[in-house]
C-alpha positions as CSV (number, residue, x, y, z in Angstrom):
1,M,-4.2,-25.3,-1.1
2,S,-6.1,-23.2,1.5
3,K,-8.1,-20.3,0.2
4,R,-6.7,-16.8,0.6
5,S,-8.4,-13.4,0.5
6,P,-10.4,-12.5,-2.6
7,I,-8.9,-10.2,-5.3
8,A,-10.6,-8.1,-7.9
9,V,-8.8,-7.6,-11.2
10,I,-10.2,-4.8,-13.4
11,G,-9.2,-5.4,-17.0
12,V,-8.6,-8.5,-19.1
13,G,-5.7,-7.5,-21.2
14,S,-2.6,-9.6,-21.2
15,L,-1.2,-8.4,-17.8
16,G,-4.6,-8.4,-16.0
17,T,-5.3,-11.9,-17.2
18,A,-1.8,-13.1,-16.3
19,L,-2.1,-11.7,-12.7
20,A,-5.5,-13.2,-12.3
21,I,-4.1,-16.6,-13.3
22,V,-1.1,-16.4,-11.0
23,A,-3.2,-15.2,-8.1
24,A,-5.7,-18.0,-8.6
25,R,-2.8,-20.5,-8.7
26,A,-1.7,-19.0,-5.4
27,G,-5.1,-19.8,-3.8
28,H,-7.1,-16.6,-4.2
29,D,-10.7,-16.4,-5.5
30,I,-10.6,-13.8,-8.3
31,V,-13.3,-11.6,-9.8
32,L,-12.1,-10.5,-13.2
33,W,-13.9,-7.6,-14.9
34,S,-14.2,-7.0,-18.6
35,R,-16.6,-4.7,-20.5
36,D,-16.8,-7.4,-23.3
37,Q,-19.6,-9.8,-22.6
38,N,-18.1,-12.3,-25.1
39,V,-14.9,-12.4,-23.1
40,V,-16.8,-12.8,-19.9
41,E,-18.8,-15.8,-21.2
42,S,-15.7,-17.4,-22.7
43,I,-13.8,-17.2,-19.4
44,N,-16.7,-18.5,-17.3
45,N,-17.7,-21.3,-19.7
46,S,-14.5,-22.3,-21.5
47,R,-11.8,-21.1,-19.1
48,I,-10.1,-19.2,-21.9
49,N,-9.6,-15.5,-22.6
50,P,-10.2,-15.5,-26.4
51,K,-8.3,-12.2,-27.0
52,Y,-5.3,-12.4,-24.8
53,L,-3.1,-15.3,-23.6
54,S,-5.6,-17.6,-25.3
55,T,-3.4,-20.7,-25.1
56,T,-3.4,-20.6,-21.3
57,R,-6.2,-22.1,-19.3
58,I,-7.8,-19.9,-16.7
59,P,-8.3,-21.6,-13.3
60,E,-11.8,-22.3,-11.9
61,A,-11.2,-19.8,-9.1
62,V,-11.5,-16.9,-11.6
63,V,-15.0,-15.7,-12.2
64,A,-15.5,-13.1,-14.9
65,T,-18.1,-10.3,-14.9
66,N,-19.0,-7.2,-16.9
67,D,-20.6,-5.5,-13.8
68,L,-18.1,-3.4,-11.9
69,R,-20.4,-3.5,-8.9
70,E,-19.5,-7.1,-8.3
71,T,-15.7,-6.5,-8.1
72,P,-14.4,-4.4,-5.2
73,T,-16.9,-4.8,-2.3
74,E,-15.3,-7.9,-0.8
75,S,-11.8,-7.8,-2.2
76,G,-8.7,-7.1,-0.1
77,L,-6.9,-6.1,-3.3
78,V,-8.3,-4.2,-6.3
79,L,-5.9,-4.5,-9.3
80,L,-6.3,-1.8,-12.0
81,A,-5.1,-3.3,-15.2
82,V,-6.8,-1.0,-17.8
83,P,-5.1,1.5,-20.1
84,S,-4.3,4.8,-18.6
85,H,-7.0,6.6,-20.6
86,A,-9.7,4.4,-19.0
87,V,-8.5,4.6,-15.4
88,R,-10.6,7.7,-14.4
89,E,-13.8,6.2,-15.8
90,V,-13.2,2.9,-13.9
91,L,-12.4,4.6,-10.6
92,Q,-15.5,6.7,-10.9
93,A,-17.6,3.6,-11.6
94,I,-16.3,1.8,-8.5
95,S,-16.2,4.8,-6.2
96,K,-19.9,4.5,-5.2
97,H,-19.5,0.9,-3.8
98,R,-15.9,0.6,-2.9
99,N,-14.6,-1.2,0.1
100,T,-12.7,1.5,2.0
101,S,-10.3,-1.1,3.4
102,S,-9.3,-2.4,0.0
103,I,-5.8,-1.7,-1.3
104,V,-5.8,-0.3,-4.8
105,V,-3.0,-1.7,-6.9
106,S,-2.1,-0.3,-10.3
107,V,-0.3,-2.2,-13.0
108,T,-1.1,0.5,-15.6
109,K,2.0,2.0,-17.0
110,G,0.9,5.4,-18.3
111,I,-0.1,9.0,-17.5
112,E,-3.5,10.5,-18.1
113,I,-2.9,12.6,-21.2
114,E,-5.5,15.3,-20.5
115,S,-4.4,16.1,-17.0
116,G,-0.8,14.8,-16.8
117,L,-1.7,13.0,-13.6
118,R,-0.1,9.7,-12.6
119,I,-2.4,6.9,-11.6
120,S,-1.8,7.4,-7.9
121,E,-2.9,11.0,-8.3
122,L,-6.1,9.9,-10.1
123,V,-6.8,7.6,-7.2
124,H,-6.4,10.5,-4.8
125,N,-8.7,12.7,-6.9
126,V,-11.5,10.1,-7.4
127,L,-11.4,7.8,-4.4
128,G,-9.9,10.1,-1.8
129,P,-6.9,10.3,0.5
130,E,-7.6,7.0,2.3
131,H,-7.0,5.0,-0.8
132,Y,-4.1,7.2,-2.0
133,Q,-2.1,6.6,1.2
134,R,-2.4,2.9,0.8
135,F,-2.0,2.9,-3.0
136,V,0.4,0.4,-4.5
137,C,2.1,0.6,-7.9
138,L,3.1,-2.8,-9.2
139,S,5.8,-2.5,-11.9
140,G,8.9,-4.0,-13.4
141,P,10.1,-6.2,-16.3
142,S,7.2,-8.6,-16.9
143,F,5.9,-9.8,-20.2
144,A,2.5,-11.4,-19.4
145,R,3.1,-14.5,-21.6
146,E,6.3,-15.3,-19.8
147,V,4.7,-14.9,-16.4
148,V,1.9,-17.4,-17.0
149,E,4.4,-19.8,-18.7
150,G,6.4,-20.0,-15.5
151,H,9.5,-18.0,-16.4
152,P,11.1,-16.5,-13.3
153,T,10.0,-12.9,-13.0
154,A,10.9,-10.2,-10.5
155,I,8.8,-7.0,-10.1
156,V,8.4,-4.3,-7.4
157,A,5.4,-3.1,-5.3
158,A,5.9,0.6,-4.5
159,S,3.8,2.2,-1.7
160,K,4.1,5.0,0.8
161,D,2.4,2.5,3.2
162,V,4.9,-0.2,4.2
163,E,2.2,-2.6,5.2
164,A,0.2,-2.1,2.0
165,G,3.4,-2.9,0.0
166,R,4.1,-6.0,2.0
167,A,0.5,-7.1,1.7
168,V,0.7,-7.1,-2.1
169,Q,4.1,-8.7,-1.9
170,N,2.8,-11.5,0.3
171,E,-0.5,-12.1,-1.6
172,L,0.8,-12.0,-5.2
173,S,4.3,-13.6,-4.9
174,F,4.0,-17.2,-6.0
175,E,6.5,-19.7,-7.5
176,N,8.0,-17.9,-10.5
177,L,6.7,-14.4,-9.6
178,R,8.9,-12.7,-7.0
179,I,7.9,-9.2,-5.7
180,Y,10.1,-6.8,-4.0
181,T,8.9,-3.6,-2.2
182,N,10.0,0.0,-2.1
183,S,8.5,3.4,-1.0
184,D,9.0,5.4,-4.2
185,V,5.6,5.6,-5.8
186,V,6.6,8.7,-7.9
187,G,9.7,7.1,-9.4
188,T,8.1,3.7,-10.0
189,E,5.1,5.2,-11.8
190,L,7.2,7.6,-13.9
191,C,9.7,4.9,-14.9
192,G,6.8,2.6,-16.0
193,S,5.5,5.4,-18.2
194,I,8.7,6.8,-19.7
195,K,10.2,3.5,-20.5
196,N,7.4,2.9,-23.1
197,V,8.4,6.1,-24.9
198,M,12.0,4.9,-25.0
199,A,10.9,1.6,-26.3
200,I,9.3,3.3,-29.3
201,A,12.6,5.0,-29.9
202,A,14.5,1.7,-29.6
203,G,12.0,0.1,-32.1
204,M,12.7,2.8,-34.6
205,T,16.5,2.3,-34.1
206,D,16.2,-1.4,-34.7
207,G,13.8,-0.9,-37.6
208,L,16.3,1.3,-39.3
209,G,18.9,-1.5,-39.1
210,L,21.3,0.6,-37.0
211,G,22.7,-2.2,-34.9
212,S,23.5,-3.1,-31.3
213,N,25.8,0.0,-30.8
214,S,22.9,2.3,-31.5
215,V,20.4,0.4,-29.3
216,A,22.8,0.3,-26.4
217,A,23.4,4.1,-26.7
218,L,19.6,4.7,-26.9
219,I,18.9,2.7,-23.7
220,T,21.7,4.4,-21.8
221,R,20.8,7.9,-22.8
222,G,17.1,7.0,-22.3
223,L,17.9,6.0,-18.7
224,A,19.6,9.4,-18.3
225,E,16.4,11.2,-19.5
226,M,14.3,9.1,-17.2
227,T,16.6,9.8,-14.2
228,R,16.5,13.6,-14.8
229,L,12.7,13.8,-14.8
230,V,12.2,11.3,-12.0
231,L,14.6,13.1,-9.7
232,K,13.1,16.5,-10.6
233,C,9.6,15.2,-9.7
234,G,10.7,13.8,-6.3
235,G,11.6,10.2,-7.2
236,Q,14.6,8.3,-5.9
237,F,17.8,7.5,-7.7
238,E,17.7,3.9,-6.3
239,T,14.5,3.3,-8.3
240,M,16.3,4.1,-11.6
241,V,18.8,1.3,-11.2
242,G,16.2,-1.2,-10.0
243,L,13.5,-3.4,-11.5
244,A,11.1,-0.5,-12.3
245,G,13.8,1.6,-13.8
246,L,16.7,-0.1,-15.7
247,G,15.1,-3.5,-15.5
248,D,11.8,-2.6,-17.3
249,L,13.6,-0.2,-19.6
250,V,15.9,-3.0,-20.9
251,L,13.1,-5.5,-21.3
252,T,10.8,-3.1,-23.1
253,C,13.5,-1.8,-25.4
254,T,14.8,-5.2,-26.4
255,G,12.1,-7.8,-25.9
256,Q,10.3,-9.2,-29.0
257,L,7.0,-9.1,-27.1
258,S,7.1,-5.3,-26.5
259,R,4.2,-3.5,-28.1
260,N,5.9,-0.1,-27.9
261,R,9.0,-1.4,-29.5
262,Y,6.8,-2.9,-32.3
263,V,5.3,0.6,-32.9
264,G,8.7,2.1,-33.3
265,E,9.7,-0.6,-35.8
266,E,6.7,-0.1,-37.9
267,L,7.1,3.7,-37.8
268,S,10.7,3.3,-39.1
269,K,9.2,1.5,-42.2
270,G,7.2,4.6,-43.0
271,K,3.8,3.2,-41.8
272,S,1.3,5.7,-40.4
273,L,0.4,5.7,-36.7
274,A,-3.2,5.1,-37.6
275,A,-2.4,2.0,-39.7
276,I,-0.1,0.6,-36.9
277,T,-2.6,1.0,-34.1
278,A,-5.4,-0.4,-36.3
279,S,-3.4,-3.6,-36.6
280,M,-2.9,-4.0,-32.8
281,T,-5.2,-5.7,-30.3
282,E,-3.7,-4.1,-27.3
283,V,-2.8,-0.5,-26.4
284,A,0.8,0.7,-26.7
285,E,0.9,3.1,-23.8
286,G,3.9,5.0,-25.1
287,I,2.0,6.5,-27.9
288,K,-0.2,8.8,-25.8
289,T,2.1,8.9,-22.8
290,S,4.9,10.4,-25.0
291,R,2.9,13.7,-25.1
292,A,2.2,13.6,-21.4
293,V,5.9,13.0,-20.6
294,K,7.0,15.8,-22.9
295,R,4.6,18.2,-21.3
296,L,5.7,17.2,-17.8
297,A,9.3,17.6,-18.8
298,D,8.7,21.0,-20.4
299,E,6.9,22.2,-17.3
300,A,9.7,21.0,-15.1
301,G,12.4,22.4,-17.3
302,V,14.0,19.0,-17.9
303,E,15.7,18.3,-21.2
304,M,14.5,15.1,-22.8
305,P,15.7,15.0,-26.5
306,I,14.8,11.4,-27.2
307,T,11.2,12.0,-25.9
308,N,11.0,15.1,-28.1
309,E,12.0,13.2,-31.2
310,V,9.5,10.4,-30.5
311,V,6.7,12.9,-30.2
312,A,7.9,14.5,-33.4
313,V,7.7,11.2,-35.3
314,L,4.4,10.2,-33.8
315,Y,2.5,13.5,-34.2
316,D,4.5,15.9,-36.4
317,G,5.2,13.6,-39.4
318,K,8.9,13.6,-38.8
319,A,10.7,10.6,-40.4
320,A,12.4,8.2,-38.0
321,R,15.8,8.5,-39.8
322,D,15.6,12.3,-39.5
323,A,14.9,12.0,-35.8
324,V,18.1,9.9,-35.4
325,T,20.1,12.5,-37.4
326,E,18.7,15.2,-35.1
327,L,19.9,13.4,-32.0
328,M,23.3,12.7,-33.4
329,S,23.9,16.3,-34.5
330,R,23.1,17.8,-31.1
331,R,25.8,20.0,-29.4
332,L,28.6,17.8,-27.9
333,K,28.6,17.9,-24.1
334,P,29.8,15.9,-21.0
335,E,28.0,12.7,-20.3
336,S,27.0,13.9,-16.9
337,D,25.0,16.9,-18.3
């Protein structure tokens, strides 16, 4: 296979590692960044990420580093695969030696809690308008383990720049990974963030043993909440019924590999948030993002009752069963409201 343009992947969590593996299989040279020197050495010497996807061999074309200065200078694509709370720090670190022609691609599904900014807005603030205009949000229903195991997976690359979206589509689509494009960055980013909040609610529903009727209702009304906020913020309705909207919502609310769903299940058992997060090796973005989504909805005047109840359970000590009771006792209204 002929070599293709080099790609930098910032972050070695499950999805970052999976995309590095798939891109290397497709013929790219990959520079994969981690702040953990032990992970870097394991990848370079043993071809294994010891923390995530540890049963999958990492191709020789992937070189790991803990020096951010080595990642973006020659890369055509720079993939951000770090938690939302770390994005600003990473962007600031690469800003001094960035390649201005690189396309910044985010697979982070969250909102910066302190500012309420989406990842594209952080890119604009830190790296400037030239990167913002070509920014690509890569999102959709994609558990990392299933991607590297070869399960057919379809996701979307959203960008205001048609050519940037197509470049990501062409460079990263390979065998079992199929990428579509759209122009709705706002809707795609918000869907990727809000669906994690809904997954926590779905996990609580499942954990309480409330059955399939309840989960189906939760997903449907969760989609209604997502749609109200996305449209208010300038996103497109088509995104809601596509891969980044309905597709990712269904996966995250029902899939056994969903970290956010797991958080909800554990909360329904009465476990504290501190105990739950201490037992996890990866970030469940919905925990912090729930507060950012609630603030955004409040500022926009958008009603999001499921989001409000998730925040109450996470941060106000409300019992999961009481949250369900609250939702079921709300004033009756038309479905279209």
